[in-house]
C-alpha positions in Angstrom: 133.6 81.9 38.5 132.7 82.7 42.0 133.8 80.5 44.8 131.4 78.1 46.5 130.5 79.0 50.0 129.2 76.4 52.4 127.7 77.4 55.7 128.1 74.8 58.5 125.3 75.7 60.8 124.7 74.8 64.5 121.0 73.8 64.3 120.8 73.7 68.1 121.3 77.4 68.4 119.0 78.2 65.4 116.2 76.2 67.0 116.8 77.6 70.5 117.0 81.2 69.2 113.9 81.0 67.2 111.9 79.2 69.9 112.9 81.8 72.5 112.1 84.7 70.1 108.5 83.6 69.5 107.6 82.5 73.1 105.1 84.7 74.8 103.3 84.8 78.1 99.6 85.0 79.0 98.2 86.2 82.3 94.7 84.9 83.0 92.1 86.5 85.2 93.3 84.7 88.3 96.8 86.1 87.9 98.4 82.9 86.6 101.2 83.6 84.0 101.6 80.9 81.4 104.0 80.6 78.5 102.7 79.9 75.0 104.1 79.8 71.5 102.8 79.4 67.9 104.5 76.7 65.9 103.9 78.4 62.6 105.5 81.6 63.9 108.5 79.6 65.1 109.0 77.8 61.8 108.8 81.2 60.0 111.5 82.5 62.3 113.7 79.6 61.5 113.1 80.1 57.8 114.0 83.8 58.1 117.2 83.1 60.0 118.5 80.6 57.5 117.4 82.7 54.5 119.2 85.7 55.9 122.4 83.8 56.5 122.4 82.4 53.0 121.8 85.8 51.6 124.3 87.7 53.7 127.1 85.3 52.9 126.1 84.7 49.2 126.3 81.0 50.2 125.8 78.2 47.7 125.3 75.4 50.2 124.5 74.8 53.8 124.6 71.9 56.2 122.6 72.1 59.4 123.8 70.0 62.4 122.0 69.0 65.6 123.3 67.3 68.7 122.4 63.6 69.4 119.4 64.0 71.8 120.1 60.7 73.5 123.8 60.4 74.3 126.9 62.6 74.6 130.3 61.0 74.6 131.6 63.6 77.1 129.4 62.0 79.8 131.7 58.9 79.6 134.7 61.2 80.3 132.9 63.3 83.0 129.5 62.0 84.1 128.5 65.5 85.5 128.9 67.1 82.1 126.1 69.6 81.6 124.2 68.2 84.5 123.8 71.7 85.9 121.4 72.6 83.1 117.7 72.7 84.0 115.3 70.8 81.7 112.4 73.1 82.5 114.2 76.2 81.3 114.1 75.2 77.6 111.6 77.1 75.4 108.4 75.3 74.4 109.0 75.0 70.7 112.6 73.7 70.9 111.9 70.1 70.0 109.3 71.0 67.4 111.7 73.4 65.6 114.5 70.8 65.7 112.1 68.4 64.0 111.2 71.1 61.5 114.9 71.6 60.7 115.2 67.9 60.1 112.2 67.7 57.8 112.7 70.8 55.7 116.5 71.5 55.9 117.7 67.9 56.2 119.4 68.7 59.6 121.3 65.7 60.8 123.0 64.4 64.0 125.8 61.9 64.4 125.5 59.3 67.2 126.9 60.4 70.6 128.2 63.7 69.2 127.3 67.2 70.0 126.6 69.6 67.1 129.9 71.4 68.0 131.8 68.2 67.4 130.3 67.4 64.0 130.9 71.0 62.9 134.5 70.7 64.1 135.0 67.6 62.1 133.4 69.0 58.9 135.2 72.3 59.3 138.7 70.7 59.6 138.5 67.8 57.2 140.5 68.1 54.0 138.6 69.3 50.9 138.8 67.9 47.4 137.4 71.1 45.9 138.0 74.8 45.9 135.4 76.3 48.3 135.1 78.2 51.5 133.5 76.8 54.6 132.1 79.1 57.3 131.1 77.7 60.7 128.0 79.5 62.0 127.0 79.2 65.7 127.1 81.0 69.0 129.4 79.1 71.2 132.8 80.3 72.5 134.2 76.8 72.1 134.1 77.2 68.3 137.2 79.4 68.9 139.1 76.1 69.4 138.5 75.2 65.7 140.9 76.7 63.1 139.0 78.2 60.2 136.3 80.7 59.4 133.7 81.4 62.1 130.6 83.6 62.3 129.1 84.2 65.7 125.3 84.3 65.0 124.0 87.8 64.8 127.4 89.4 64.9 127.3 92.2 62.3 129.5 95.3 61.8 128.3 98.9 61.6 127.7 98.5 57.9 125.4 95.5 58.4 127.9 93.0 57.1 128.3 89.7 59.0 131.6 89.5 60.9 133.7 86.5 60.2 136.6 85.5 62.4 139.6 83.8 60.8 140.9 81.6 63.5 144.5 80.3 63.1 145.8 77.0 64.4 147.8 78.9 67.0 144.7 80.8 68.2 142.6 77.6 68.3 145.2 75.8 70.4 145.6 78.8 72.7 141.9 79.1 73.4 141.7 75.4 74.1 144.5 75.8 76.7 142.6 78.8 78.1 139.5 76.6 78.6 141.6 73.8 80.1 143.0 76.2 82.7 139.7 77.9 83.7 137.1 75.3 82.9 133.6 76.1 81.8 130.9 76.3 84.4 128.2 76.8 81.7 128.9 73.2 80.7 129.3 72.1 84.3 133.0 71.2 84.5 135.7 72.9 86.6 139.2 74.0 85.5 142.2 74.4 87.7 141.1 75.6 91.2 141.9 79.2 91.8 142.4 80.1 88.1 139.9 82.4 86.4 139.9 84.3 83.1 142.6 86.9 84.0 145.1 84.4 85.5 144.6 82.0 82.5 145.3 84.8 80.1 148.5 85.8 82.0 149.8 82.2 82.0 149.3 81.8 78.3 151.1 85.1 77.6 153.9 84.4 80.0 153.9 80.6 80.8 155.6 79.6 84.0 156.2 76.1 85.3 155.8 75.5 89.1 158.2 73.2 90.9 157.8 72.2 94.5 160.7 72.6 96.8 160.9 71.2 100.3 161.9 73.3 103.3 161.9 73.4 107.1 160.4 76.1 109.2 163.3 77.5 111.3 161.4 79.7 113.8 158.0 80.4 115.4 155.4 77.9 116.6 155.8 75.8 113.5 159.6 75.5 113.9 160.8 72.1 112.5 157.8 71.5 110.3 158.4 70.5 106.7 156.9 72.9 104.1 156.5 72.9 100.4 157.3 76.1 98.4 156.4 76.4 94.8 159.0 78.0 92.6 158.1 79.4 89.2 160.3 79.3 86.1 159.6 80.5 82.5 158.8 77.7 80.2 157.5 76.9 76.6 156.1 73.6 77.8 152.4 74.6 77.9 151.1 71.2 79.0 153.8 71.0 81.7 152.8 74.5 82.8 149.1 73.5 83.1 149.8 70.3 84.9 152.1 72.1 87.4 149.3 74.5 88.3 146.8 71.7 88.8 149.3 69.9 91.1 149.8 73.1 93.1 146.0 73.2 93.6 146.1 69.6 95.0 145.0 67.9 91.8 146.7 65.6 89.2 147.6 65.4 85.6 144.6 63.1 85.1 142.3 65.9 86.3 143.9 68.3 83.8 143.5 65.8 81.1 139.8 65.3 81.8 139.2 69.0 81.5 141.3 69.3 78.3 139.2 66.5 76.8 135.9 68.0 77.7 137.0 71.4 76.3 138.2 69.8 73.0 135.9 70.1 70.0 136.6 67.1 67.8 138.6 67.6 64.7 138.4 65.3 61.6 141.4 63.2 62.7 139.7 62.4 66.0 136.7 60.6 64.5 136.4 57.5 62.4 133.2 57.8 60.3 133.0 54.1 59.6 133.2 52.9 63.1 132.1 56.0 65.1 135.2 55.6 67.2 136.5 58.8 68.9 140.1 59.5 69.6 140.3 61.4 72.8 142.6 64.5 73.1 146.2 64.0 74.2 148.9 66.6 74.9 150.8 65.9 71.7 148.0 67.8 69.9 149.3 71.1 71.3 150.5 72.7 68.1 151.5 76.1 66.9 152.3 77.6 70.3 
């Protein structure tokens, strides 16, 4: 008997991709350029994307998830979360295709959660049956979720969909990477002065920074007290991250905010009965 395959699909990206694909422009005789889109064409694009996914993975089930359109719990942690995104830049059919996903494909959203969070919960919760779950989306943050992940439209040279098998170690490591560098796409900063390259270096060879006090012995600043940061190898990844935030003039609380924003919820961080969210804490660093 073949194994059941369930696709856990980010409906936000399906709707956005389809709406963008069918949006056109019209230039009138006065030179005005106006966007337009046909709703039937957009719905057909959604149908084709979902049909192709089911076919390519020989999937037996799917579950389409949307973000709560009204509230995002991350705004309680960081009020400026995603405030850098422009409302006017969204494709015309986006709300219509989300509604279409709801009506035809039973797409759902959970109060105050982004689609990423619901997918993270569904992907990591224990199963009572023998089946495979494949998370489908196009967000780098899905790399913080252990399990099977297909980045939408990622196919190999033979036309087969590429599936990444993300271990707990890899998921934790990418979360720490995001905590160090932040994510300007979502509008939150990381540790000042740390970009992709430096974050990679620190995760490969973690070093803890310790401040040492000294006195200038010569020159115009003679007698002034100075602080020198001394590095030492460590396996304490959270301590390493906090020390770099402190060197940059910030605090552990600043690092914790970034870590919580970068954290996609897992099943043990959400109570389905009450809707209560358990925010990320450093004791969740596992497998490093």
